[in-house]
C-alpha positions as CSV (number, residue, x, y, z in Angstrom):
1,M,18.4,34.7,-3.1
2,H,17.8,32.0,-5.0
3,K,19.4,29.5,-3.7
4,I,18.3,30.9,-0.1
5,T,14.3,31.0,-1.3
6,V,14.8,27.1,-2.7
7,A,16.3,25.8,0.3
8,I,13.5,27.5,2.2
9,F,10.6,26.2,0.2
10,L,12.6,22.4,0.6
11,V,12.8,23.0,3.6
12,S,9.1,23.9,4.3
13,F,7.9,21.1,1.3
14,L,10.2,18.2,3.8
15,F,8.6,19.3,7.2
16,G,5.1,19.5,5.3
17,E,5.5,16.2,4.0
18,M,6.5,15.3,7.8
19,N,3.3,16.6,9.5
20,V,0.7,15.1,7.3
21,Y,2.5,11.2,7.1
22,G,3.2,12.0,10.7
23,Q,-0.1,12.5,11.4
24,T,-1.4,9.5,9.9
25,S,0.9,7.7,11.3
26,Y,0.3,8.7,14.6
27,N,-3.8,8.4,13.8
28,D,-3.0,4.8,12.6
29,E,-0.8,3.7,16.0
30,I,-3.7,4.5,17.7
31,K,-5.6,2.8,16.5
32,K,-3.6,-0.5,16.1
33,S,-3.6,0.1,19.8
34,A,-6.7,0.3,20.6
35,V,-7.9,-2.7,18.3
36,S,-5.5,-4.5,20.1
37,L,-7.4,-4.1,23.2
38,I,-10.7,-4.7,21.9
39,Q,-9.2,-8.1,20.8
40,T,-8.8,-8.8,24.7
41,F,-12.3,-7.8,25.8
42,T,-14.8,-10.9,26.8
43,P,-18.3,-10.5,25.6
44,L,-19.4,-9.2,28.9
45,Q,-16.3,-6.6,28.4
46,K,-17.9,-5.6,25.3
47,R,-21.6,-4.8,26.2
48,S,-19.4,-2.1,28.7
49,A,-16.9,-1.3,26.9
50,L,-18.1,-1.0,23.1
51,L,-20.1,1.7,22.7
52,I,-22.3,3.4,19.1
53,F,-20.9,6.6,18.1
54,S,-24.2,8.3,18.9
55,D,-24.0,7.3,22.4
56,T,-25.0,10.4,24.9
57,A,-22.3,9.3,26.9
58,R,-20.1,10.3,23.9
59,A,-20.9,13.7,23.8
60,Q,-21.0,14.2,27.7
61,W,-18.6,14.7,30.8
62,N,-18.0,15.3,34.5
63,N,-14.8,15.3,36.8
64,L,-16.8,14.3,40.5
65,P,-15.8,11.0,41.8
66,V,-17.6,7.4,40.4
67,G,-19.4,7.8,44.2
68,L,-21.4,10.7,43.1
69,R,-21.5,9.9,38.7
70,A,-21.7,6.7,37.4
71,R,-19.3,6.6,34.4
72,A,-20.3,4.3,30.9
73,G,-17.5,2.0,29.5
74,I,-15.5,-0.1,31.3
75,S,-13.4,0.3,34.3
76,I,-9.1,-0.1,34.7
77,G,-10.6,-2.8,38.1
78,D,-12.4,-5.1,35.4
79,M,-9.3,-5.2,33.3
80,S,-6.7,-8.1,33.7
81,D,-3.1,-6.3,33.3
82,E,-2.9,-7.6,30.3
83,Q,-5.7,-5.3,29.8
84,R,-4.3,-2.3,32.0
85,I,-0.4,-2.9,29.5
86,L,-2.6,-2.5,26.7
87,L,-4.1,0.9,28.2
88,H,-1.2,2.2,28.5
89,R,0.1,1.4,25.5
90,I,-3.4,3.6,24.2
91,L,-2.6,6.8,26.3
92,S,1.5,7.0,25.1
93,A,0.2,6.4,21.6
94,S,-2.1,9.0,22.2
95,L,-0.3,11.6,24.4
96,S,3.2,13.6,24.9
97,S,5.7,11.7,27.9
98,Q,4.6,15.1,29.8
99,G,0.6,14.1,29.0
100,Y,0.1,10.9,29.7
101,L,2.4,11.6,32.6
102,K,-0.4,14.1,34.0
103,T,-3.3,12.1,33.1
104,T,-2.0,8.5,35.0
105,G,-0.1,11.2,37.6
106,V,-3.7,12.7,38.6
107,M,-4.9,8.8,38.4
108,H,-2.7,7.7,41.5
109,L,-3.6,10.7,43.5
110,D,-6.8,9.2,43.6
111,N,-4.7,6.3,45.1
112,L,-3.2,8.1,47.3
113,L,-6.0,10.9,48.2
114,Y,-7.3,7.6,49.5
115,M,-4.8,6.4,51.9
116,L,-4.7,10.4,52.9
117,I,-8.4,9.8,53.8
118,D,-6.6,7.4,56.9
119,S,-3.9,9.5,57.4
120,T,-6.0,12.7,58.0
121,Y,-8.1,11.2,60.1
122,S,-5.2,10.3,62.4
123,R,-4.3,13.5,62.7
124,N,-7.5,14.9,64.0
125,M,-8.1,16.6,60.4
126,I,-11.4,14.9,59.4
127,N,-13.9,14.0,61.6
128,E,-15.4,10.6,61.6
129,R,-18.5,11.2,59.6
130,E,-16.1,13.2,57.2
131,K,-14.2,10.1,56.4
132,E,-16.9,7.7,56.0
133,M,-17.8,10.0,53.4
134,M,-15.2,10.5,51.5
135,L,-14.7,6.5,51.6
136,G,-17.5,6.1,50.0
137,L,-17.1,8.4,47.0
138,G,-14.7,5.9,45.1
139,F,-11.2,7.2,45.1
140,S,-9.1,4.7,43.3
141,H,-7.4,4.2,40.2
142,R,-9.5,1.3,39.8
143,S,-12.3,3.5,39.5
144,Y,-12.2,5.2,36.1
145,F,-12.8,4.0,32.6
146,L,-12.2,3.2,29.0
147,A,-15.1,3.0,26.6
148,F,-15.1,3.3,22.6
149,F,-17.9,4.9,20.9
150,G,-17.9,3.5,17.2
151,T,-14.8,1.1,16.3
152,P,-11.5,1.8,15.0
153,S,-12.6,0.4,11.6
154,E,-15.1,2.9,11.4
155,V,-14.6,6.5,9.6
156,N,-15.4,8.0,12.5
157,W,-15.1,6.7,16.3
158,G,-13.4,7.5,19.8
159,Y,-12.8,6.8,23.5
160,K,-13.0,8.6,26.0
161,L,-10.7,7.7,29.4
162,E,-12.7,9.6,32.7
163,G,-13.2,9.3,36.1
164,H,-12.6,11.1,39.2
165,H,-10.9,14.5,38.5
166,L,-9.6,13.8,34.1
167,S,-12.1,13.3,31.2
168,V,-9.5,12.8,28.1
169,N,-12.0,12.5,25.2
170,F,-10.4,11.5,21.6
171,T,-12.6,12.1,18.4
172,F,-11.4,10.4,14.8
173,T,-12.4,11.2,11.7
174,G,-11.0,9.9,8.8
175,D,-7.8,11.2,9.4
176,K,-8.8,14.5,11.8
177,I,-8.2,14.2,15.2
178,S,-9.6,16.3,18.2
179,V,-8.3,15.8,21.7
180,N,-11.6,18.2,23.4
181,P,-12.4,18.3,26.0
182,W,-9.3,17.5,28.1
183,F,-10.1,18.4,32.0
184,M,-7.6,17.3,34.4
185,G,-7.5,18.0,38.8
186,T,-6.0,17.7,41.5
187,D,-6.7,16.9,45.3
188,P,-4.4,18.2,46.5
189,A,-2.6,20.1,44.2
190,E,0.5,19.9,46.8
191,V,0.2,16.9,48.8
192,N,1.9,18.2,52.3
193,I,2.0,15.0,54.1
194,T,3.2,11.8,54.0
195,Q,6.0,10.1,51.5
196,Y,4.6,11.8,48.8
197,A,5.0,15.4,50.4
198,G,5.7,17.8,48.0
199,W,4.2,16.0,44.9
200,R,2.5,18.3,42.6
201,V,1.2,17.2,39.5
202,L,-0.2,20.5,38.0
203,G,2.3,22.6,38.8
204,Q,3.9,23.8,36.4
205,E,0.3,24.9,35.2
206,E,-0.2,26.9,38.3
207,D,3.3,28.5,38.7
208,L,3.1,29.8,35.0
209,G,-0.4,31.6,35.9
210,L,1.4,33.5,39.0
211,K,4.5,34.1,36.9
212,L,2.8,36.2,34.6
213,I,-0.1,37.9,37.3
214,K,3.0,38.9,38.8
215,I,5.0,40.9,36.0
216,L,2.5,42.1,34.8
217,T,2.6,46.8,35.8
218,P,0.5,47.2,38.5
219,S,-1.6,49.0,35.7
220,Q,-1.6,46.2,33.8
221,Q,-2.9,44.3,36.4
222,K,-5.8,46.4,37.4
223,K,-6.9,45.7,33.9
224,A,-6.4,41.8,33.7
225,T,-8.0,41.5,37.1
226,N,-11.5,40.8,37.8
227,G,-13.1,42.3,41.0
228,A,-15.4,39.7,40.8
229,E,-15.1,36.2,43.6
230,V,-13.1,33.4,42.8
231,P,-15.0,30.5,41.2
232,R,-15.6,27.3,42.8
233,D,-14.4,25.4,39.6
234,I,-14.1,26.3,36.2
235,I,-16.6,28.5,34.7
236,T,-17.3,25.5,32.3
237,G,-17.8,23.3,34.4
238,A,-19.4,20.0,32.9
239,E,-23.0,20.4,35.2
240,S,-22.5,23.8,34.1
241,G,-24.4,24.7,31.4
242,K,-21.9,27.7,30.9
243,R,-20.0,28.8,27.9
244,L,-17.7,32.2,28.0
245,V,-18.7,34.3,25.5
246,D,-17.5,37.9,26.1
247,Y,-13.2,38.2,26.3
248,W,-12.2,40.0,29.6
249,G,-9.2,40.8,31.2
250,I,-5.8,42.0,29.2
251,K,-5.4,41.1,25.6
252,A,-1.5,40.0,25.1
253,N,-1.4,43.4,22.6
254,E,-0.3,45.0,25.5
255,L,2.2,43.3,26.9
256,D,5.8,42.8,26.1
257,K,7.6,40.2,25.4
258,K,8.8,38.7,27.9
259,Q,4.8,38.9,29.3
260,K,4.3,37.3,26.0
261,D,7.0,34.5,26.2
262,V,5.4,33.6,29.5
263,L,1.9,34.2,27.6
264,L,3.1,31.5,25.5
265,N,4.6,29.5,27.5
266,I,1.5,28.5,29.4
267,I,-0.1,27.6,26.2
268,R,2.3,25.5,25.5
269,E,1.7,23.9,28.8
270,Y,-1.6,22.7,27.2
271,V,-1.0,22.9,24.3
272,F,2.3,20.1,24.8
273,N,0.1,17.6,26.5
274,M,-1.3,16.4,23.3
275,E,1.3,14.4,21.3
276,Y,3.5,15.8,18.7
277,E,2.2,16.0,15.6
278,K,-1.9,17.0,17.3
279,A,0.4,19.9,19.4
280,I,1.9,21.7,16.3
281,A,-1.2,21.8,14.6
282,E,-2.8,23.2,17.2
283,Y,0.0,25.7,18.3
284,D,0.5,26.6,14.8
285,K,-3.4,27.5,14.5
286,I,-3.4,29.2,17.9
287,I,0.2,31.3,16.4
288,K,-2.0,32.2,13.0
289,A,-5.1,33.4,14.5
290,G,-3.0,36.0,15.9
291,V,-0.8,36.4,19.6
292,D,-2.0,39.7,20.7
293,N,-5.9,38.5,19.9
294,I,-5.9,36.2,23.3
295,Y,-7.1,37.6,26.5
296,F,-5.5,36.8,29.7
297,G,-7.9,37.1,32.8
298,W,-7.4,36.9,36.6
299,I,-10.2,36.5,39.9
300,G,-8.5,36.4,43.4
301,P,-4.8,36.8,45.4
302,Y,-1.9,36.5,43.9
303,E,-0.8,34.0,46.3
304,E,0.0,30.5,46.2
305,F,-2.6,28.8,49.2
306,K,-5.2,31.2,48.1
307,D,-8.2,30.9,46.3
308,H,-7.6,32.1,42.8
309,Y,-8.5,31.8,39.2
310,F,-7.1,32.8,36.1
311,I,-8.2,31.6,32.1
312,L,-6.5,32.7,28.9
313,N,-8.8,33.3,26.2
314,G,-7.9,33.3,22.0
315,P,-9.9,33.2,19.4
316,T,-9.0,29.4,18.4
317,F,-8.7,28.5,22.2
318,L,-10.1,28.5,25.8
319,I,-8.1,27.5,29.2
320,E,-8.8,27.9,31.9
321,F,-7.1,27.4,36.3
322,D,-9.4,27.1,38.8
323,N,-7.6,26.1,42.4
324,A,-10.3,26.8,45.2
325,G,-12.0,24.0,45.0
326,G,-13.2,21.9,47.7
327,P,-14.7,21.4,51.3
328,R,-10.5,23.5,52.3
329,R,-10.9,26.4,50.5
330,D,-7.6,26.3,51.5
331,G,-6.1,26.8,47.4
332,N,-5.1,23.9,47.4
333,H,-7.6,22.1,45.0
334,I,-7.4,22.2,41.1
335,H,-9.2,22.6,38.0
336,T,-8.0,23.0,34.5
337,I,-9.3,22.4,31.1
338,W,-8.6,22.5,27.6
339,R,-11.1,23.3,24.9
340,E,-10.4,23.9,20.9
341,K,-13.1,26.3,20.2
342,G,-16.2,24.6,18.3
343,N,-14.5,21.4,18.7
344,D,-15.9,19.8,21.5
345,F,-16.0,16.1,20.8
346,G,-15.3,16.7,17.5
347,E,-17.8,18.5,16.4
348,D,-15.5,20.8,14.1
349,V,-14.6,18.1,11.9
350,L,-18.1,16.0,12.4
351,K,-19.5,18.9,10.8
352,K,-16.7,19.2,7.9
353,H,-17.0,15.8,7.2
354,Y,-20.3,15.2,6.8
355,T,-21.1,18.4,5.3
356,E,-17.9,17.3,2.0
357,E,-18.8,13.6,1.6
358,K,-21.6,12.1,0.6
359,H,-23.8,9.9,2.9
């Protein structure tokens, strides 16, 4: 028994050390990549890309096309190839492989959306007026903007990558990192024409949500389902001003093991978009706060290609998924968000820093 206790202690100690050093290494790698890019900026690029940490743009986000909402920072279109390569090094250092591929997939989908305008017009799926309106929205991989708030040499700094259907927000306070909020969207959710037919950037999120609602018993489904009209967007959208305070749906303590496993798979699909060390820390917080305290709620039909919405609301996090956006209302336009509760744009870690440190 003594040997087992010692072994468990050593494993815990070693993995605890790995987590501490791994997080520091993770932070340093992002800093190094950010510095490498910043050093290549021209004076004019620095004026656009380098903002002070207190700039109000840091704590704002939007998912609309740049043709409707301007963005802070420097666009990918105004970068050199060398700078674009370094931007991708920042993303690779910041995100897991799946998070990186989803993020860049959303950006590439904007290129495809631009191409699809001509395809849909030639197939008489949109008229001339709709075509011109869509072209004016600025769909393009070039129309994503990077902004630094503060510099990596400062204790508090951050960066934002944002454009149509994407807002990834990193805040650094010493060795603490906030990745919050993280919004992604896809239009179309499933490409159904051209050589890209079948491509689904956020397919797993939708499939897992549908899987969970469908394996609930009829009585559980009734408890999970809200009879309200399916929202046209996530409830905590950028310009909604709304926050979800009340819990609704079915509580996880009413689920069996198989159902809980699917619920946890949904959570992991979101959490592990983040780099491994950060993801482990967030997932550990969720488990410690109690899986049984998580609520799963649903609005709409339990079918693909029909408007639907679901939410996972736990003590430490919020996930919203909505497939009801866009003018077509064909259940093929996804908006989804991950939030660490109380820590939007590093609010919580910044508060702790200012409380604990003398200024």
